[in-house]
C-alpha positions in Angstrom: -10.4 67.2 61.5 -7.4 67.7 63.8 -4.7 65.8 62.1 -4.2 65.7 58.3 -1.5 64.0 56.3 0.8 66.4 54.5 1.8 65.0 51.1 3.9 66.6 48.5 2.8 65.7 44.9 4.3 68.8 43.3 7.6 67.1 42.5 8.1 64.1 40.2 9.8 62.0 42.9 8.9 58.3 43.2 5.7 58.1 45.3 7.2 55.3 47.3 9.6 57.8 48.9 6.8 60.2 50.0 6.4 60.4 53.7 3.0 61.0 55.5 3.3 63.4 58.4 0.8 65.1 60.6 0.3 68.7 61.6 -2.3 70.8 63.4 -3.5 74.2 62.3 -6.2 75.9 64.4 -9.2 77.9 63.4 -7.8 80.9 65.2 -4.6 80.7 63.2 -6.5 80.4 60.0 -8.8 83.3 60.9 -5.8 85.6 61.7 -4.2 84.7 58.4 -7.4 85.2 56.5 -7.9 88.6 58.0 -4.4 89.7 57.0 -5.0 88.4 53.5 -8.3 90.3 53.1 -6.6 93.5 54.3 -3.8 93.0 51.7 -6.3 92.5 48.9 -8.3 95.6 49.9 -5.2 97.7 50.1 -4.3 96.5 46.6 -7.7 97.4 45.3 -7.6 100.7 47.0 -4.3 101.5 45.3 -5.8 100.3 42.0 -8.7 102.7 42.4 -6.4 105.6 43.4 -4.4 105.1 40.2 -7.5 105.8 38.2 -7.7 102.3 36.7 -11.3 101.5 37.9 -12.7 102.9 34.7 -16.3 103.3 33.4 -19.5 103.1 35.4 -17.9 101.8 38.5 -15.6 104.8 38.7 -18.2 107.4 38.1 -20.9 106.1 40.5 -20.0 103.5 43.2 -16.4 104.6 43.6 -17.1 108.3 43.9 -20.0 107.7 46.3 -18.3 105.4 48.7 -14.9 104.0 47.9 -14.6 101.8 51.0 -18.1 100.3 50.4 -17.1 99.7 46.8 -13.9 97.9 47.9 -15.9 95.7 50.3 -18.4 94.6 47.6 -17.8 95.4 43.9 -14.2 96.4 43.4 -12.7 92.9 43.0 -15.4 92.0 40.4 -14.6 95.2 38.5 -10.9 94.4 38.7 -11.5 91.1 37.1 -13.7 92.7 34.4 -11.1 95.4 33.7 -8.1 93.0 33.4 -8.0 89.7 31.5 -5.0 88.8 33.6 -6.5 89.8 36.9 -5.5 86.5 38.7 -2.0 86.7 37.3 -1.6 90.3 38.6 -2.8 89.4 42.0 -0.3 86.5 42.1 2.6 88.9 41.4 1.9 90.5 44.8 4.0 88.5 47.3 1.7 89.0 50.3 -1.3 87.9 48.3 0.5 85.0 46.5 1.9 83.7 49.8 -1.6 83.1 51.1 -3.1 81.7 48.0 -0.1 79.3 47.5 0.1 78.3 51.2 0.6 74.6 51.9 -2.1 72.4 53.4 -0.3 72.6 56.7 -1.4 76.2 56.8 -5.1 75.5 56.2 -7.8 74.7 58.7 -10.4 72.2 57.4 -13.8 71.9 58.9 -14.3 68.6 60.7 -17.6 67.6 59.1 -17.5 68.7 55.5 -13.7 68.8 54.9 -14.2 72.4 53.9 -11.1 74.7 54.0 -11.6 77.9 55.9 -11.0 80.5 53.2 -10.7 84.2 53.5 -13.7 86.2 52.1 -11.6 87.8 49.3 -9.8 84.5 48.6 -13.1 82.7 47.9 -14.1 85.6 45.6 -10.8 85.4 43.7 -11.3 81.7 43.0 -14.9 82.2 41.9 -14.3 85.2 39.7 -11.2 83.5 38.1 -13.4 80.5 37.1 -15.2 82.8 34.7 -12.1 82.9 32.6 -10.9 80.0 30.5 -7.9 78.1 32.0 -8.0 80.2 35.2 -9.8 77.6 37.3 -8.2 76.8 40.6 -9.1 73.1 41.1 -11.8 72.3 43.7 -11.7 75.8 45.2 -14.3 77.6 43.1 -18.1 77.3 43.2 -20.0 76.8 39.9 -20.9 80.1 38.2 -24.6 79.3 38.9 -23.8 79.3 42.6 -22.1 82.6 42.8 -23.4 86.0 43.8 -22.5 89.1 41.7 -19.5 90.0 43.8 -18.1 86.5 43.7 -19.4 85.1 47.0 -20.4 81.5 47.0 -24.1 80.6 47.6 -23.7 77.9 50.1 -26.3 75.2 50.8 -26.8 76.7 54.2 -27.7 80.0 52.6 -30.7 78.6 50.7 -34.1 78.8 52.4 -35.4 75.5 53.5 -37.2 73.6 50.8 -35.9 75.8 47.9 -32.8 73.9 47.0 -31.3 70.5 46.7 -28.0 69.6 48.3 -25.5 68.0 46.0 -21.8 67.4 45.6 -21.1 70.7 43.9 -21.4 72.7 47.1 -18.4 71.2 48.8 -14.6 71.4 48.4 -14.3 67.7 49.3 -16.8 66.5 46.8 -16.4 68.7 43.7 -15.6 66.8 40.5 -12.1 66.8 39.0 -12.1 69.4 36.3 -9.9 69.7 33.1 -7.2 71.6 35.0 -6.9 68.8 37.5 -6.7 66.1 34.9 -4.1 68.0 32.9 -1.9 68.4 36.1 -2.2 64.7 36.8 -1.3 63.9 33.2 1.8 66.0 33.5 2.8 64.3 36.7 2.4 60.8 35.1 4.4 61.8 32.1 7.3 63.1 34.3 7.2 59.8 36.2 7.5 57.8 32.9 10.7 59.6 31.8 14.0 57.8 31.5 12.7 54.2 31.5 15.9 52.4 30.5 14.6 48.9 29.9 11.1 49.1 28.7 9.7 52.2 26.9 6.7 53.7 28.7 4.0 55.8 27.0 1.4 57.7 29.0 -2.0 58.2 27.4 -4.4 60.7 28.9 -6.2 62.0 25.8 -9.9 61.6 25.0 -12.1 59.0 26.7 -11.1 55.4 27.4 -12.0 54.2 23.9 -10.1 57.1 22.4 -7.1 56.3 24.5 -7.1 52.7 23.3 -7.2 53.9 19.8 -4.3 56.2 20.5 -2.4 53.2 21.8 -3.0 51.2 18.6 -2.1 54.2 16.4 1.1 54.8 18.4 2.0 51.1 18.1 1.5 51.1 14.4 3.8 54.2 14.1 6.4 52.5 16.3 6.3 49.4 14.1 8.1 51.5 11.5 10.3 53.5 13.8 11.3 51.6 16.9 14.2 49.2 17.3 12.5 47.7 20.4 9.6 45.3 20.0 7.9 45.6 23.4 6.4 48.9 24.6 4.3 49.6 27.7 1.3 52.0 27.5 -0.3 53.3 30.7 -3.7 54.9 30.4 -5.5 57.2 32.9 -8.8 58.5 31.6 -12.6 58.9 31.9 -14.6 56.1 30.5 -16.9 58.0 28.2 -18.5 61.4 27.5 -21.6 60.3 29.5 -19.6 58.7 32.3 -17.5 60.9 34.6 -15.8 57.9 36.3 -12.0 57.5 35.7 -10.0 54.3 35.5 -6.5 53.2 34.5 -5.2 50.6 32.2 -1.9 49.0 31.2 -1.3 47.6 27.7 1.8 45.7 26.8 2.3 46.0 23.0 4.5 44.1 20.6 4.7 46.8 18.0 5.3 44.2 15.3 1.8 43.1 16.0 -0.1 46.3 16.7 -3.5 44.8 16.1 -3.5 42.7 19.3 -2.2 43.7 22.8 0.2 41.2 24.3 -1.3 41.9 27.7 -4.1 44.2 29.0 -4.8 45.2 32.6 -7.9 47.2 33.5 -7.6 49.0 36.9 -10.8 50.3 38.4 -11.0 52.2 41.7 -13.8 50.1 43.1 -14.7 46.4 43.0 -18.0 45.6 44.7 -18.8 42.0 44.9 -15.5 41.1 43.3 -16.1 42.7 39.9 -15.4 46.2 38.6 -18.7 47.9 37.5 -17.0 49.1 34.3 -15.6 45.7 33.3 -18.0 44.8 30.5 -17.8 48.3 29.1 -14.0 48.2 28.9 -14.2 44.8 27.2 -16.4 46.3 24.5 -13.9 49.2 24.0 -11.1 46.7 23.7 -12.9 44.5 21.1 -14.0 47.6 19.2 -10.5 49.0 18.9 -8.7 45.7 18.4 -11.1 43.6 16.4 -9.8 40.1 15.6 -10.5 37.9 12.5 -13.6 35.7 12.7 -12.9 32.5 14.5 -10.0 34.0 16.5 -10.1 34.7 20.2 -11.3 38.2 21.0 -8.8 40.7 22.3 -10.9 41.0 25.5 -10.1 37.4 26.3 -6.6 38.7 27.3 -8.1 41.2 29.7 -7.0 40.9 33.4 -8.4 42.6 36.4 -6.0 45.0 38.2 -8.7 46.8 40.1 -8.4 47.9 43.8 -11.5 48.4 46.0 -10.6 51.9 47.3 -13.6 54.1 46.4 -16.6 54.0 48.7 -20.0 53.7 47.1 -22.5 56.5 47.7 -25.3 54.4 49.1 -26.1 55.7 52.6 -23.2 58.2 52.6 -24.1 61.9 53.3 -23.7 64.1 50.3 -20.8 66.0 51.8 -18.9 62.8 52.4 -19.4 61.2 49.0 -16.2 59.8 47.5 -15.7 60.9 44.0 -11.9 60.9 44.1 -11.5 58.3 41.3 -9.0 60.8 39.6 -6.6 60.4 42.5 -7.0 56.6 42.9 -6.6 55.9 39.2 -3.6 58.3 39.0 -1.9 56.5 41.9 -2.5 53.1 40.3 -1.1 54.4 37.0 1.9 55.9 38.7 2.6 52.6 40.6 2.4 50.7 37.3 4.9 53.2 35.7 7.3 52.7 38.5 7.1 48.9 38.4 7.7 49.0 34.6 10.8 51.1 35.1 12.2 49.4 38.1 10.9 45.8 37.9 9.9 45.2 34.2 9.8 41.4 34.8 6.7 41.9 37.0 4.8 43.4 34.1 5.0 39.9 32.5 4.4 38.1 35.8 1.2 36.9 37.5 -1.6 39.4 38.0 -1.6 38.6 41.7 2.0 39.6 42.2 1.6 42.6 40.0 -1.4 44.0 41.9 0.4 43.3 45.3 3.5 45.2 44.2 1.3 48.0 42.9 -0.3 48.4 46.4 3.2 48.6 47.9 3.8 51.7 45.8 0.7 53.4 46.9 1.6 54.4 50.5 -1.0 57.2 50.5 -3.8 54.5 50.3 -2.2 51.3 51.7 -0.6 50.6 55.1 1.1 47.5 53.7 0.8 45.1 50.8 -2.9 44.7 49.9 -4.0 46.3 53.2 -5.8 49.5 52.6 -5.7 52.4 55.1 -8.7 53.3 57.2 -11.3 55.0 55.0 -11.3 58.1 57.1 -7.5 58.5 56.6 -7.9 57.9 52.9 -10.5 60.6 52.8 -8.2 63.1 54.5 -5.4 62.2 52.1 -7.7 63.1 49.2 -8.7 66.4 50.8 -5.0 67.2 51.0 -4.4 66.2 47.4 -7.3 68.4 46.3 -5.7 71.4 48.0 -2.3 70.6 46.4 -3.9 70.5 43.0 -4.9 74.1 43.5 -1.4 75.0 44.7 0.1 73.5 41.5 -2.4 75.3 39.3 -1.7 78.7 41.0 2.1 78.1 40.8 1.8 77.5 37.1 -0.2 80.7 36.5 2.3 82.7 38.6 5.3 81.3 36.8 3.7 81.8 33.4 3.0 85.5 34.0 6.1 86.5 36.0 8.2 87.1 33.0 5.5 88.7 30.9 5.1 92.5 30.7 2.1 93.8 32.6 -0.1 96.2 30.7 -2.0 99.0 32.5 
């Protein structure tokens, strides 16, 4: 993987202004940076031990017997056990934080599995942090069941032949979007929706898709009493159901004086095999459940229009390490494009579905070369690998900012 697009999604700037550039970062550069990082972490742990803060059984046995061996194996785990804010403390050390927060242009990705070349102690930090609530660094940690005691990952290649099954959880490029990721995406979408001068925009990212539709109706009923403006736009980005990890997006145009029936509904799926989104019928049921109409009246789902884009590749015949489960990024980009169109060209929101979808693709330069012409799947894949890395950057930056002004207890 010699050339990767560098995208910056950390700032709420219009996505249409983002530029895709290319950089090269070699294995040798990554290995040198990783060595320096590991030495910095070991020095930090050495100082922690010298201060007498490695208390309890670790201090009385392993530490006294062989401090350096303890640092190489068990010290980081003990550090995380000893401090509830272990990750936050590490992020206050500039030399450690600089590496953990490095941009994608300073990461070497393996060509075949899109795996970032992480330092030994870096991987341990991500894995041990994932044991604590709200400390997950998106995509960078292995499930707890795939970690050794000291925090090392149990890779698929480490398992004796015939004893394990390869699945998506082993790889950085195929791990599912966790709660932290979805919360970060939700924040980005809400920032994008601010300051809409002509048509109010509401971003809905709570619950599952049916819950989100209920939230739209509830909000419209509230706005009926409070808003001076009749038409409001609701943009949804959410998982379909508790038993369905796929994510989609939707746009509902609501006349709040008639909150029981959407004026317009778009369903935006991330794949469209054979011309029909797989979740189309399910979404129709959600719509009719949340917006039931009087007997003899047309169902709410008769107003449903298809705004889907065929971006996500199906898994059939694709190696496990290359499976495309990036529906969170695709659906977020569609939602973001819809928000921008609502802000800048509200007349399009009431126009033809063909024009609306075409304009939506124009505002998705990370996935489309030009209107309705998707980028090469390999380039799309690389873009998503970069977006995964940047999710981790944003999560770590939040943790560091949130702790920097807090007193640190010993």
